[in-house]
N, C-alpha and C positions, 0 to 999 in steps of 0.2 A: 504494499500499500503506499509505495514512495508517490509523493506529487510532483516529482520532477524539481529541477534547480531555477534559478533566476535566468541562467544562461543556457538552457535546455529545457524549457517549459515542458515541452511535449515527450520528455523522457519516462515521466510517470503516468499518472491515471487523468491529468488534468488533458484537455481537448482544446481543439483550434474552434473556432466558430466565426460566422461572417457576420458584418453589420447589415446586409443585404437580407439575412434570416431572421434577424433580431427585431422584436416587437416590445417597446417600453410605454405602457401606458399608465393611468392613474389604477392602483391596486391590480396590476396585471403585466407580467413579465412573460416572453416567451422566446427560446434561443434553440437553435440545433447544435448540437454536440457532434461535430463534422466525423472525428475520428470514429466515432462509435454508431452514428446513425441513429443517435438518439434524442427525439423533442423533448426539451425540458420548459414546462409553465409552472409559474407560481403566481398564488393568489392568497385572498384570506376570506373568511367569513368575520363575524363582529370581534371574536375572540381567539381564533384558531388560524396559524399559517395552513396554506395549502401547496401540496406540490402535486404535480403529474409529470409522468414520465412516459412516453410513447417508445415501447422499444421495436427493434427487429426482430426475428425469430432468432432464437437463441436457449441453447441448453444451459450456458451460465451468463445471465443478465445479472449486473451487480449493483446494489445501492449503497455509497459510503458515507457513514457518520464520522466527521472527522471533529474531534473533540480536540485536536492539537493546535490548529489552526485559529487565528484570530485578528481583530484590525490591527492589533501590535504584538508581534510576533518576537517577545524577547524571552530570554532565559528566565526562568520563574514567574513568567507570567500565571502559569497554570498552577495553583497551589494544589488542587485536588480534584478528581474526576472519579466518577462512580456510575457505572452503567449495570442494569438488570434486564436479563430477557424475561420477561413475563410469561409470554407463551410464543407462537410462531406469527403473531402479527403485532404485537405490544410491546414496545422497549421502554423503559423508564431511566430515571437517573439524575444527576445532576453534576455542575461543573462549578470550581471554586477559584476564582482568580483574584491579583492583585491588580491595581490600576486608580483609577480614581476615586473608587470605593477600597477598603483595605477588605482582603477576605470577603470580597463578593461573592454569594452563591444564587445559582441560578437552578431550579428545578425545571424537569420537562417530561414530557410524554410521548412518544410519537405511535402513531398506529397505520400500519401499512393495510390498504385494501384486499391484498393478497399474500396467503401464508407464505414465507419462504420457506426452502427445504434445508437449509443449512446457512451458518454463519460464521464467522471468526473473527479476529481481532488481534491487533498489533500493539504491544506495550513498548513506547519509546522512552520511558523513564529512564533514570540511571539505576542500574542494578544495585538492589539494596544488599548488602552484606549477611543479613540473615533474613530469609525469606516466609518463616515459618513451614508448618506441615503442609500448607496448601502449595508450596511451591514445587512439589512431586507431580501434580497434575498438570496436563496438556491445556493450558489456557488460551491455547491460539484458535482451538478448535472448538466449536460448540460448548464452551464453557460459559455458564448464564450470568453469574457473577464477575464484573471486571473492575478493578480499582487500580488508580494510579495516577501520575501527573501528566502524561503525556500517552493518547489513548486514541486509535482510530479502529473503527467496527466496518465488516463488511457483511452485507445480507444478500443471498444467493437467490435467483428465481428462474426457473424456465418459462419462457416468454413464448407467444404466437406471435405471427407478423402483425404489426400495427396495435399489439395488446398496451393497455394502459395501466398503469400502478399508481393510485394515489397515495399520499401521504397525510396525515393530519398531525401538525404539529403544535402541542400546548405548551406553554411556559408558565413559571410562577416563581417569582421571588421570595416567597413567603412558606411554602412549607411544601412537603411531598405530597400533602392531602390536595392542596389547592391545583394540583396538575390535573387531576380528575374532574374540577368543577367546570372546566371548560367547554364551550360549545362544540360538539361532534356529531353537530345535525347532519341533515342530509344533503345532496350534493345540489339542490336547487339553492342553498344559501350560498354558494362558493362564492360567487361574483357579485350576488344580488347586495348582500350585505355590506361588502367594501365600495359599491356604488354610492350607495346611501350616505355611508360613512363621508365620502369623498364629496358628497354634495353638500351636504351640511358643511363642512369645514371650508370646503372651496367657497361656498354661496357666503359664508362669512367674511372670508378674507380677502376673496379677489372680485365680487361681484361690484364693489365701489370702484372697481378700476375698468368699468365698461367691459368685462369679458363674459361671454355669452358661457357661463358654466353649466346651466341645466340642459341646454342643447348638446353640449359635448359629452354628459355624462349619459344621458338618457340614449346615446348613440351606440352605446357600448354594447357588446354582443354578449349573450350569456354563454360563455364558451365551455366552459366546465359542466353546467348543467345539462347540456345536451349530448355530452360526450359518453355516454354509457358505461 
């Protein structure tokens, strides 16, 4: 799970893309990952982030959860990370970081629309002198509890041509319990709620400048709602 280097970004899992296939609008982003022939789309509901990935036919289609990287990638940025595989569609955990707030903890829960058939992890933390009895287990393959400072995970799927996998991603700065209180509602809320939020905010902040915000928002298609 090497992301590549600054001088050779395509030597790892990063992909090339073209601005000609990129779409960036209020509450919606779409881009084609050229190296993998995967279409990535992002939007939100009222409380939950939504991902949708359209895959080619593949026996090993991968989705990577990268808890190493951040806006500022410096040593010791991550204080601690914990991930638990609850079942074959639900992942929970948290990451604690240093930065503008000391030891800030962000809890998360993510839900896949399709079960994965296997998963794995890589822990890039400095090797501990004493690892305890759990050090004897193979923690890189199908191990449900992962902890450390620098962790990436992969989730593997078998996909048909054009198959879509959705992810609902909830965050909470408060507690583990609050992760589950987010809106994991139906697909018809994916773009609609985001449009309403944008309409309210943009109408408040931009209407005075003479911008026709209402027309712009109402013209946005309900992309995820009709994707099946």
